[in-house]
Backbone as CSV, one residue per row, in Angstrom:
resi,resn,N_x,N_y,N_z,CA_x,CA_y,CA_z,C_x,C_y,C_z
1,UNK,-25.515,-49.022,9.095,-26.416,-48.785,7.986,-26.291,-49.919,6.991
2,UNK,-27.395,-50.384,6.525,-27.397,-51.416,5.499,-27.533,-50.743,4.145
3,UNK,-26.685,-51.159,3.199,-26.731,-50.607,1.860,-26.150,-51.618,0.880
4,UNK,-26.363,-51.338,-0.383,-25.844,-52.183,-1.446,-25.202,-51.278,-2.481
5,UNK,-24.043,-51.671,-2.981,-23.337,-50.889,-3.985,-23.213,-51.722,-5.249
6,UNK,-23.610,-51.112,-6.365,-23.465,-51.745,-7.675,-22.704,-50.776,-8.559
7,UNK,-21.719,-51.299,-9.286,-20.912,-50.451,-10.150,-21.146,-50.750,-11.609
8,UNK,-21.168,-49.692,-12.403,-21.200,-49.783,-13.853,-19.930,-49.078,-14.335
9,UNK,-19.732,-49.000,-15.625,-18.523,-48.356,-16.139,-18.427,-46.883,-15.748
10,UNK,-19.546,-46.164,-15.792,-19.481,-44.718,-15.584,-20.244,-44.217,-14.360
11,UNK,-20.873,-45.110,-13.643,-21.625,-44.675,-12.464,-21.695,-45.794,-11.429
12,UNK,-22.068,-45.392,-10.224,-22.267,-46.319,-9.117,-23.668,-46.116,-8.582
13,UNK,-24.321,-47.197,-8.194,-25.628,-47.122,-7.543,-25.445,-47.510,-6.086
14,UNK,-25.824,-46.593,-5.197,-25.815,-46.848,-3.765,-27.261,-46.945,-3.325
15,UNK,-27.684,-48.143,-2.936,-29.067,-48.377,-2.515,-29.116,-48.524,-1.004
16,UNK,-29.879,-47.659,-0.368,-30.076,-47.792,1.071,-31.030,-48.945,1.324
17,UNK,-30.730,-49.740,2.310,-31.563,-50.886,2.677,-32.088,-50.674,4.091
18,UNK,-32.682,-49.518,4.297,-33.231,-49.156,5.593,-34.475,-48.307,5.372
19,UNK,-35.374,-48.316,6.336,-36.589,-47.520,6.216,-36.394,-46.099,6.719
20,UNK,-35.377,-45.885,7.548,-35.176,-44.567,8.167,-33.839,-43.975,7.745
21,UNK,-33.874,-42.710,7.378,-32.667,-41.966,7.081,-32.638,-40.819,8.092
22,UNK,-32.065,-41.141,9.259,-32.106,-40.209,10.381,-30.715,-40.085,10.994
23,UNK,-30.642,-39.561,12.206,-29.354,-39.306,12.855,-28.545,-40.579,13.117
24,UNK,-29.195,-41.730,13.133,-28.462,-42.988,13.316,-27.820,-43.454,12.015
25,UNK,-28.455,-43.140,10.893,-28.006,-43.607,9.581,-27.126,-42.575,8.870
26,UNK,-27.396,-41.304,9.084,-26.723,-40.232,8.338,-25.193,-40.285,8.405
27,UNK,-24.577,-40.512,9.564,-23.106,-40.561,9.588,-22.527,-41.671,8.698
28,UNK,-23.158,-42.827,8.699,-22.688,-43.928,7.853,-22.890,-43.616,6.376
29,UNK,-24.019,-42.989,6.061,-24.288,-42.604,4.674,-23.245,-41.585,4.208
30,UNK,-22.978,-40.593,5.048,-21.965,-39.595,4.698,-20.608,-40.255,4.472
31,UNK,-20.223,-41.149,5.344,-18.933,-41.837,5.208,-18.845,-42.610,3.903
32,UNK,-19.902,-43.324,3.583,-19.892,-44.123,2.357,-19.832,-43.231,1.123
33,UNK,-20.569,-42.134,1.137,-20.558,-41.212,0.002,-19.170,-40.583,-0.153
34,UNK,-18.540,-40.228,0.958,-17.188,-39.660,0.900,-16.220,-40.663,0.287
35,UNK,-16.305,-41.917,0.699,-15.436,-42.951,0.120,-15.649,-43.074,-1.384
36,UNK,-16.903,-43.091,-1.802,-17.202,-43.208,-3.230,-16.743,-41.967,-3.994
37,UNK,-16.990,-40.794,-3.429,-16.629,-39.549,-4.106,-15.115,-39.386,-4.228
38,UNK,-14.374,-39.882,-3.252,-12.918,-39.726,-3.269,-12.206,-40.807,-4.068
39,UNK,-12.941,-41.797,-4.517,-12.344,-42.880,-5.291,-12.349,-42.511,-6.774
40,UNK,-11.203,-42.633,-7.403,-11.107,-42.280,-8.822,-11.811,-43.292,-9.721
41,UNK,-12.080,-44.473,-9.218,-12.710,-45.496,-10.062,-14.232,-45.390,-10.099
42,UNK,-14.798,-44.539,-9.256,-16.244,-44.364,-9.231,-16.597,-43.077,-9.964
43,UNK,-17.565,-43.156,-10.879,-17.995,-41.976,-11.623,-19.141,-41.282,-10.917
44,UNK,-20.210,-41.077,-11.658,-21.402,-40.453,-11.099,-22.050,-41.392,-10.085
45,UNK,-23.006,-40.841,-9.321,-23.665,-41.635,-8.283,-25.172,-41.565,-8.424
46,UNK,-25.807,-42.727,-8.380,-27.258,-42.839,-8.251,-27.514,-43.291,-6.829
47,UNK,-28.280,-42.514,-6.108,-28.620,-42.838,-4.728,-30.070,-43.308,-4.713
48,UNK,-30.260,-44.613,-4.541,-31.587,-45.232,-4.573,-32.167,-45.232,-3.161
49,UNK,-33.232,-44.451,-2.982,-33.866,-44.294,-1.675,-35.234,-44.973,-1.618
50,UNK,-35.471,-45.936,-2.461,-36.806,-46.533,-2.585,-37.275,-47.255,-1.326
51,UNK,-36.369,-47.642,-0.443,-36.789,-48.315,0.793,-36.982,-47.347,1.958
52,UNK,-36.577,-46.088,1.760,-36.614,-45.098,2.838,-38.014,-44.495,2.943
53,UNK,-38.662,-44.746,4.080,-40.009,-44.214,4.298,-40.026,-43.036,5.264
54,UNK,-38.879,-42.754,5.899,-38.786,-41.631,6.822,-37.408,-40.994,6.705
55,UNK,-37.389,-39.672,6.654,-36.123,-38.933,6.672,-36.306,-37.698,7.528
56,UNK,-35.240,-37.331,8.234,-35.274,-36.105,9.033,-34.166,-35.175,8.559
57,UNK,-33.898,-34.132,9.327,-32.912,-33.141,8.913,-31.507,-33.736,8.803
58,UNK,-31.201,-34.736,9.594,-29.894,-35.392,9.506,-29.748,-36.135,8.179
59,UNK,-30.793,-36.801,7.781,-30.781,-37.492,6.497,-30.688,-36.516,5.338
60,UNK,-31.434,-35.432,5.442,-31.398,-34.402,4.414,-30.009,-33.771,4.329
61,UNK,-29.380,-33.575,5.477,-28.022,-33.045,5.512,-27.046,-33.971,4.798
62,UNK,-27.217,-35.267,4.963,-26.351,-36.232,4.275,-26.529,-36.140,2.767
63,UNK,-27.769,-35.963,2.321,-28.027,-35.826,0.885,-27.400,-34.553,0.336
64,UNK,-27.519,-33.464,1.086,-26.934,-32.197,0.651,-25.414,-32.277,0.577
65,UNK,-24.799,-32.954,1.558,-23.355,-33.131,1.528,-22.943,-33.941,0.302
66,UNK,-23.697,-34.986,0.002,-23.402,-35.816,-1.169,-23.512,-34.989,-2.443
67,UNK,-24.555,-34.196,-2.541,-24.743,-33.345,-3.721,-23.563,-32.389,-3.888
68,UNK,-23.147,-31.771,-2.799,-22.032,-30.819,-2.842,-20.729,-31.517,-3.258
69,UNK,-20.455,-32.690,-2.697,-19.229,-33.425,-3.050,-19.182,-33.761,-4.539
70,UNK,-20.289,-34.244,-5.053,-20.313,-34.631,-6.465,-20.284,-33.419,-7.379
71,UNK,-20.973,-32.367,-7.014,-20.950,-31.139,-7.825,-19.535,-30.568,-7.856
72,UNK,-18.889,-30.518,-6.702,-17.547,-29.950,-6.621,-16.500,-30.774,-7.355
73,UNK,-16.781,-32.038,-7.600,-15.837,-32.885,-8.334,-16.270,-33.070,-9.796
74,UNK,-17.178,-32.195,-10.250,-17.667,-32.214,-11.644,-18.283,-33.555,-12.041
75,UNK,-18.950,-34.157,-11.085,-19.695,-35.382,-11.360,-21.145,-35.152,-10.969
76,UNK,-21.986,-36.097,-11.314,-23.415,-35.945,-11.074,-23.922,-36.912,-10.024
77,UNK,-24.907,-36.449,-9.289,-25.621,-37.258,-8.311,-27.095,-37.210,-8.679
78,UNK,-27.716,-38.369,-8.737,-29.148,-38.450,-9.008,-29.798,-39.249,-7.883
79,UNK,-30.834,-38.685,-7.304,-31.650,-39.396,-6.313,-32.763,-40.104,-7.063
80,UNK,-33.080,-41.318,-6.664,-34.197,-42.005,-7.302,-34.993,-42.798,-6.271
81,UNK,-36.211,-43.132,-6.657,-37.069,-43.958,-5.813,-37.585,-43.255,-4.576
82,UNK,-37.755,-41.934,-4.661,-38.206,-41.204,-3.478,-39.632,-41.600,-3.107
83,UNK,-39.818,-41.964,-1.854,-41.164,-42.235,-1.357,-41.855,-40.896,-1.124
84,UNK,-43.163,-40.932,-0.922,-43.928,-39.696,-0.752,-43.398,-38.841,0.394
85,UNK,-43.077,-39.459,1.515,-42.618,-38.697,2.681,-41.261,-38.046,2.442
86,UNK,-40.364,-38.756,1.801,-39.042,-38.194,1.519,-39.167,-37.081,0.482
87,UNK,-39.978,-37.307,-0.531,-40.199,-36.290,-1.549,-40.813,-35.031,-0.932
88,UNK,-41.756,-35.222,-0.029,-42.403,-34.087,0.629,-41.398,-33.292,1.458
89,UNK,-40.489,-33.976,2.160,-39.458,-33.293,2.938,-38.587,-32.430,2.025
90,UNK,-38.217,-32.956,0.881,-37.402,-32.194,-0.074,-38.180,-30.995,-0.595
91,UNK,-39.464,-31.185,-0.879,-40.290,-30.074,-1.353,-40.490,-29.013,-0.278
92,UNK,-40.785,-29.428,0.950,-40.981,-28.481,2.054,-39.704,-27.676,2.287
93,UNK,-38.565,-28.327,2.117,-37.273,-27.662,2.298,-36.885,-26.840,1.066
94,UNK,-37.707,-26.893,0.034,-37.492,-26.186,-1.233,-36.146,-26.553,-1.861
95,UNK,-35.850,-27.842,-1.860,-34.579,-28.330,-2.394,-34.737,-29.138,-3.675
96,UNK,-35.956,-29.196,-4.227,-36.157,-29.994,-5.429,-35.333,-29.473,-6.608
97,UNK,-34.975,-28.187,-6.603,-34.143,-27.653,-7.687,-32.652,-27.906,-7.438
98,UNK,-32.293,-28.295,-6.234,-30.895,-28.570,-5.900,-30.496,-29.964,-6.362
99,UNK,-31.422,-30.906,-6.251,-31.141,-32.299,-6.572,-31.623,-32.668,-7.963
100,UNK,-30.901,-33.593,-8.591,-31.396,-34.269,-9.791,-32.209,-35.450,-9.274
101,UNK,-33.487,-35.502,-9.624,-34.377,-36.525,-9.084,-35.016,-37.309,-10.226
102,UNK,-34.989,-38.620,-10.096,-35.613,-39.518,-11.069,-36.571,-40.442,-10.324
103,UNK,-37.553,-40.942,-11.044,-38.561,-41.785,-10.400,-38.028,-43.161,-10.025
104,UNK,-37.160,-43.720,-10.863,-36.629,-45.057,-10.586,-35.189,-45.157,-11.097
105,UNK,-34.597,-46.288,-10.894,-33.194,-46.482,-11.248,-32.946,-46.338,-12.747
106,UNK,-33.841,-46.880,-13.555,-33.670,-46.805,-15.004,-33.702,-45.357,-15.489
107,UNK,-34.653,-44.583,-14.977,-34.723,-43.178,-15.397,-33.560,-42.378,-14.819
108,UNK,-33.017,-42.808,-13.685,-31.838,-42.146,-13.124,-30.638,-42.331,-14.044
109,UNK,-30.480,-43.525,-14.581,-29.375,-43.788,-15.504,-29.549,-42.973,-16.790
110,UNK,-30.782,-42.873,-17.267,-31.054,-42.042,-18.444,-30.740,-40.579,-18.161
111,UNK,-31.104,-40.101,-16.981,-30.811,-38.715,-16.603,-29.307,-38.472,-16.522
112,UNK,-28.564,-39.430,-15.995,-27.107,-39.293,-15.954,-26.544,-39.144,-17.362
113,UNK,-27.074,-39.910,-18.308,-26.609,-39.810,-19.697,-26.915,-38.426,-20.254
114,UNK,-28.086,-37.904,-19.956,-28.444,-36.553,-20.421,-27.539,-35.495,-19.781
115,UNK,-27.282,-35.621,-18.505,-26.440,-34.654,-17.795,-24.995,-34.696,-18.324
116,UNK,-24.558,-35.875,-18.704,-23.203,-36.024,-19.229,-23.034,-35.361,-20.580
117,UNK,-24.121,-35.203,-21.312,-24.065,-34.585,-22.626,-24.193,-33.063,-22.566
118,UNK,-24.643,-32.571,-21.414,-24.887,-31.126,-21.298,-23.601,-30.336,-21.219
């Protein structure tokens, strides 16, 4: 899986650099999220999916696992840059209330600040 990691003081941005989030990509995504979640130096996570044009149940499972890991560690996960197809999959699965979703990276960072104050 191709991805890019950028760190700030209180959050990390994990940007997928692939068009497909499927059974070939999901195991690598899960592994990377586990590494980030288990590291004490990484805070909240912004998962930038702006390049992902296709996702299946394996990809959705990876997102759900990431959400659970961050929730259980009292940190926040924000998805951003959802393409129409990925957004539709989340809506069809009725998971839009499970995830914190922002339109782009800047609004994701703003949402993290709001969530941190709650």
